[in-house]
C-alpha positions as CSV (number, residue, x, y, z in Angstrom):
1,M,-0.2,-21.6,-117.1
2,V,-1.0,-18.3,-115.4
3,R,-2.7,-17.1,-118.4
4,I,-4.8,-20.3,-118.5
5,W,-6.0,-19.7,-114.9
6,E,-6.8,-16.1,-115.7
7,S,-9.0,-17.3,-118.4
8,L,-11.4,-18.7,-115.7
9,Y,-12.8,-15.1,-115.6
10,S,-13.8,-15.3,-119.2
11,K,-17.1,-16.5,-120.5
12,N,-15.6,-20.0,-121.0
13,G,-14.1,-19.7,-117.5
14,L,-17.5,-19.2,-115.9
15,A,-18.9,-22.2,-117.8
16,A,-15.9,-24.2,-116.7
17,K,-16.7,-23.4,-113.1
18,Y,-20.2,-24.9,-113.4
19,I,-19.0,-27.9,-115.4
20,A,-16.3,-28.6,-112.8
21,K,-19.0,-28.8,-110.1
22,E,-20.9,-31.3,-112.2
23,L,-17.8,-33.4,-113.1
24,L,-16.9,-33.7,-109.3
25,K,-19.9,-35.9,-109.1
26,I,-18.8,-38.3,-111.8
27,E,-16.4,-41.1,-111.2
28,V,-13.4,-42.0,-113.4
29,G,-14.6,-44.6,-116.1
30,E,-18.2,-43.1,-116.2
31,R,-19.6,-41.2,-119.2
32,I,-20.0,-37.4,-118.9
33,P,-23.1,-35.5,-120.0
34,R,-23.2,-34.5,-123.6
35,V,-22.1,-31.0,-124.8
36,T,-25.8,-30.3,-125.7
37,D,-26.8,-31.3,-122.1
38,F,-24.4,-28.6,-120.7
39,C,-25.6,-26.1,-123.3
40,E,-29.3,-26.5,-122.2
41,K,-28.5,-26.3,-118.5
42,L,-26.2,-23.3,-119.0
43,A,-28.1,-21.5,-121.7
44,L,-24.8,-21.1,-123.6
45,G,-23.6,-21.9,-127.1
46,R,-21.9,-25.0,-128.1
47,G,-18.6,-23.2,-128.8
48,T,-18.5,-21.8,-125.2
49,V,-19.2,-25.2,-123.6
50,Q,-16.5,-26.9,-125.8
51,G,-14.2,-24.1,-124.8
52,A,-14.9,-24.6,-121.0
53,I,-14.3,-28.4,-121.3
54,K,-11.0,-27.8,-123.1
55,L,-10.0,-25.4,-120.4
56,L,-10.6,-28.0,-117.7
57,E,-8.4,-30.4,-119.6
58,E,-5.6,-27.7,-120.1
59,L,-5.7,-27.0,-116.3
60,G,-5.1,-30.6,-115.6
61,G,-8.5,-31.0,-113.9
62,I,-9.8,-33.9,-116.3
63,G,-8.8,-36.3,-118.9
64,L,-11.4,-37.4,-121.5
65,D,-11.8,-40.2,-123.9
66,S,-14.2,-39.8,-126.8
67,R,-15.8,-43.2,-127.8
68,G,-17.9,-42.2,-130.8
69,H,-21.6,-43.1,-130.4
70,L,-21.0,-44.4,-126.9
71,G,-20.2,-40.8,-125.7
72,T,-17.2,-39.2,-123.9
73,F,-15.8,-40.8,-120.8
74,L,-14.0,-39.4,-117.8
75,V,-10.5,-41.2,-117.7
76,K,-8.7,-38.8,-115.3
77,K,-9.9,-36.5,-112.6
78,D,-7.9,-34.2,-110.2
79,V,-10.4,-33.4,-107.5
80,S,-8.2,-30.7,-105.9
81,V,-8.0,-28.9,-109.2
82,L,-11.7,-29.2,-109.9
83,L,-12.5,-27.9,-106.4
84,D,-10.2,-24.8,-107.0
85,I,-11.9,-24.2,-110.4
86,S,-15.4,-24.5,-109.0
87,E,-14.5,-22.4,-106.0
88,E,-16.2,-24.7,-103.6
89,G,-14.7,-24.3,-100.2
90,P,-14.3,-27.2,-97.7
91,A,-17.4,-28.9,-96.3
92,V,-17.7,-27.6,-92.7
93,G,-19.0,-30.0,-90.1
94,V,-19.8,-29.5,-86.4
95,M,-19.6,-32.2,-83.7
96,P,-19.2,-32.5,-79.9
97,L,-16.1,-31.1,-78.1
98,P,-13.5,-33.9,-78.5
99,Y,-13.1,-34.5,-74.7
100,S,-13.1,-38.3,-75.1
101,A,-11.1,-40.8,-77.2
102,K,-14.4,-41.9,-78.9
103,Y,-15.0,-38.3,-80.1
104,E,-11.2,-37.9,-81.1
105,G,-11.5,-41.1,-83.1
106,L,-14.6,-40.1,-84.8
107,A,-13.3,-36.7,-85.8
108,T,-10.0,-38.4,-87.0
109,G,-12.0,-40.9,-89.0
110,I,-14.2,-38.3,-90.7
111,V,-11.2,-36.0,-91.7
112,E,-9.2,-38.9,-93.1
113,E,-12.1,-40.3,-95.0
114,F,-12.7,-37.0,-96.7
115,E,-9.0,-36.8,-97.5
116,W,-9.1,-40.3,-99.0
117,M,-11.8,-39.0,-101.3
118,D,-9.7,-36.0,-102.2
119,R,-12.3,-33.7,-100.6
120,R,-11.6,-30.9,-98.2
121,V,-13.3,-30.8,-94.8
122,S,-13.1,-28.6,-91.7
123,L,-14.5,-29.5,-88.3
124,A,-15.8,-27.2,-85.7
125,Y,-16.8,-28.2,-82.2
126,M,-19.9,-27.1,-80.2
127,R,-21.4,-28.2,-77.0
128,G,-25.1,-29.4,-77.1
129,A,-26.7,-31.2,-79.9
130,S,-29.6,-28.7,-79.9
131,N,-27.2,-26.0,-80.5
132,R,-25.5,-27.9,-83.3
133,L,-28.7,-28.6,-85.2
134,E,-29.8,-24.9,-84.8
135,A,-26.5,-23.9,-86.3
136,L,-26.9,-26.5,-89.1
137,K,-30.4,-25.1,-89.9
138,I,-29.3,-21.6,-90.4
139,R,-26.5,-22.9,-92.6
140,R,-23.6,-21.9,-90.4
141,Y,-22.4,-25.5,-90.9
142,D,-22.8,-28.0,-93.7
143,F,-23.4,-31.1,-91.6
144,A,-23.6,-31.9,-87.9
145,I,-22.6,-35.0,-85.9
146,V,-25.2,-35.8,-83.2
147,S,-26.6,-38.9,-81.5
148,H,-29.4,-40.8,-83.3
149,L,-31.7,-39.8,-80.5
150,A,-30.9,-36.1,-80.8
151,A,-31.3,-36.3,-84.6
152,L,-34.9,-37.7,-84.2
153,E,-35.8,-35.0,-81.7
154,G,-34.2,-32.4,-83.8
155,K,-36.2,-33.3,-86.9
156,Q,-39.4,-32.6,-84.9
157,S,-38.2,-29.1,-84.1
158,H,-36.5,-28.3,-87.4
159,E,-38.2,-29.0,-90.7
160,G,-36.0,-30.4,-93.6
161,L,-33.2,-32.0,-91.5
162,R,-32.2,-35.4,-92.9
163,I,-30.1,-38.3,-91.3
164,I,-27.6,-39.2,-94.0
165,K,-25.3,-41.6,-92.4
166,R,-25.6,-43.9,-89.2
167,F,-22.4,-45.2,-87.5
168,G,-23.9,-47.9,-85.5
169,P,-24.2,-48.6,-81.7
170,R,-21.6,-47.2,-79.3
171,T,-20.0,-44.8,-81.8
172,Y,-21.3,-41.7,-80.2
173,V,-21.0,-42.7,-76.6
174,T,-20.5,-46.1,-74.9
175,G,-23.6,-45.5,-72.9
176,H,-25.1,-43.5,-70.1
177,R,-25.4,-44.2,-66.4
178,I,-26.5,-42.3,-63.3
179,F,-23.8,-41.0,-61.1
180,F,-24.3,-40.3,-57.4
181,V,-22.4,-38.4,-54.7
182,D,-23.5,-40.9,-52.2
183,P,-21.6,-44.1,-52.6
184,H,-24.5,-46.3,-51.5
185,K,-27.2,-45.0,-53.7
186,K,-28.4,-47.1,-56.7
187,K,-31.3,-45.0,-58.0
188,I,-32.7,-41.5,-57.9
189,E,-35.0,-40.8,-54.9
190,D,-37.4,-38.2,-53.7
191,G,-35.8,-35.1,-52.4
192,M,-32.6,-35.4,-54.7
193,R,-31.1,-32.5,-56.7
194,V,-30.6,-33.9,-60.2
195,G,-28.5,-32.0,-62.8
196,I,-29.9,-31.5,-66.2
197,D,-28.6,-29.9,-69.4
198,R,-31.5,-29.1,-71.6
199,T,-29.3,-28.4,-74.7
200,S,-28.5,-32.1,-74.7
201,P,-31.5,-34.1,-75.8
202,D,-29.7,-37.3,-74.7
203,Q,-28.9,-36.2,-71.2
204,S,-32.1,-34.4,-70.6
205,M,-34.6,-36.9,-72.0
206,C,-32.9,-39.8,-70.1
207,T,-33.0,-37.6,-66.9
208,I,-36.7,-36.6,-67.2
209,H,-37.7,-40.3,-67.8
210,E,-35.7,-41.5,-64.9
211,C,-37.1,-38.9,-62.6
212,E,-40.8,-39.4,-63.8
213,G,-43.1,-39.6,-60.7
214,L,-40.4,-38.6,-58.3
215,D,-40.3,-35.4,-56.2
216,V,-36.8,-34.1,-57.2
217,E,-35.3,-30.7,-58.0
218,L,-34.0,-30.5,-61.5
219,V,-30.9,-28.2,-61.6
220,D,-30.1,-26.6,-64.9
221,L,-26.5,-26.6,-65.8
222,N,-24.0,-27.1,-68.5
223,Y,-23.0,-30.6,-69.2
224,M,-19.3,-29.8,-68.8
225,Q,-20.1,-28.6,-65.2
226,L,-21.6,-32.0,-64.1
227,F,-18.4,-33.4,-62.7
228,N,-17.7,-30.2,-60.5
229,M,-21.3,-30.0,-59.4
230,L,-21.3,-33.4,-58.2
231,K,-17.8,-33.1,-56.6
232,Q,-18.9,-30.0,-54.8
233,E,-22.1,-31.7,-53.7
234,K,-24.3,-29.1,-55.2
235,I,-26.3,-31.8,-56.9
236,D,-26.9,-35.4,-55.7
237,A,-27.1,-37.1,-59.0
238,A,-26.7,-36.7,-62.8
239,V,-27.1,-38.7,-65.9
240,W,-23.7,-38.8,-67.6
241,N,-21.9,-40.7,-70.3
242,M,-19.6,-43.6,-69.5
243,D,-16.7,-42.3,-71.6
244,E,-15.9,-39.6,-69.0
245,V,-13.0,-41.3,-67.3
246,K,-13.0,-39.0,-64.4
247,S,-16.7,-39.5,-63.6
248,V,-16.3,-43.3,-63.7
249,N,-13.3,-43.5,-61.5
250,H,-14.7,-40.8,-58.9
251,F,-18.4,-41.6,-58.5
252,N,-20.7,-44.3,-57.7
253,S,-22.9,-45.2,-60.7
254,A,-26.0,-47.3,-61.5
255,D,-28.0,-48.3,-64.5
256,F,-31.3,-46.7,-65.3
257,S,-34.5,-48.0,-63.6
258,S,-36.8,-46.5,-66.2
259,D,-37.6,-48.7,-69.2
260,K,-38.0,-45.5,-71.3
261,A,-34.6,-44.3,-70.2
262,K,-33.0,-47.6,-71.1
263,Q,-34.5,-47.5,-74.6
264,L,-33.4,-44.0,-75.1
265,T,-29.8,-44.7,-74.0
266,Q,-29.5,-47.3,-76.9
267,L,-30.5,-44.5,-79.5
268,S,-28.2,-42.1,-77.8
269,S,-25.2,-44.3,-78.2
270,E,-25.2,-44.1,-82.0
271,A,-23.5,-41.4,-84.0
272,V,-25.2,-39.9,-87.1
273,V,-24.6,-37.3,-89.7
274,V,-27.4,-34.8,-90.2
275,V,-27.7,-32.3,-93.2
276,D,-30.3,-30.0,-94.5
277,E,-32.2,-32.0,-97.1
278,N,-31.9,-29.1,-99.6
279,R,-28.2,-29.2,-99.6
280,T,-27.7,-31.7,-102.4
281,D,-24.0,-30.8,-102.8
282,I,-23.3,-31.8,-99.3
283,I,-25.4,-34.8,-99.5
284,D,-23.5,-36.2,-102.3
285,Q,-20.1,-35.7,-100.4
286,V,-21.5,-37.2,-97.1
287,E,-23.1,-40.2,-98.9
288,S,-19.7,-41.1,-100.3
289,L,-18.2,-41.7,-96.8
290,T,-17.4,-45.2,-96.0
291,I,-18.7,-45.9,-92.4
292,H,-16.5,-49.0,-91.9
293,N,-13.4,-46.9,-92.5
294,I,-14.4,-44.3,-90.0
295,T,-15.5,-46.7,-87.3
296,M,-12.3,-48.7,-87.6
297,T,-10.2,-45.5,-87.3
298,Q,-12.3,-44.6,-84.2
299,Q,-11.7,-48.1,-82.7
300,S,-8.0,-48.0,-83.2
301,I,-7.8,-44.6,-81.5
302,E,-9.9,-45.7,-78.5
303,E,-7.7,-48.7,-78.1
304,G,-4.5,-46.5,-78.2
305,E,-3.1,-48.1,-81.4
306,R,-2.5,-44.7,-82.9
307,F,-2.8,-41.0,-82.2
308,P,-5.7,-38.7,-83.2
309,R,-5.4,-36.3,-86.0
310,Y,-8.1,-33.9,-86.7
């Protein structure tokens, strides 16, 4: 078997790496491309391509069934072996810091769905949707999890970004509200110091619309600093998501007054997957994800029925 794996460094082996990538896209029971099709794509002889396919069979990556004029069909596929042969590493995604059960559930659902498909995935965590989309565009990551609102905003700044999957309302956050130091306040007023995190399109856009026409001081800060800044009374109010248990339990809060902010918070509640439209390899993998499975996992973790695993 060692000698067979060593043969991947031969001419047949190089062809096998390419063919393995192609066969990862084909489901068991489907017909595979003809030998002549591979020959044309690889600019290799028929014997080399046939040798590569035989090598994939010997390594246990595939099982084939020739059906005469109907073609050759894939009857067995070991995704892990094909991934090793093709030398494709895990898909690397980036999402918000998992500080809430909702994010923990989303991360767990994504990891388990990739595992169910026999695909490898690695998740990284980064604060700020703008930062995540910037990192995606320079190909530091293969896909990014952001809100629907942040994705639409990001597409205006970064050409070539594409929303591949939408998870539905309340999958990113339950919603946003305005939190106040003063227990009697119900809306932002003139003279208030209002916290804003410009790396978060959701928080910053809702804040700007809610403060429109008011004489307030916008205090730039990190989203993770909001609680302490309110607690220390360095700001008077801040837009924050309702999944932050410590904020909900500690501060007075109110709904938005601005119709624009109310509309935006609906978009900001939905999680989406964003990729570079040129990454067809990643698009194929992400499009295979079953949204229902992921959201059911997320829900079970939010309700405390199981522990997160990511």
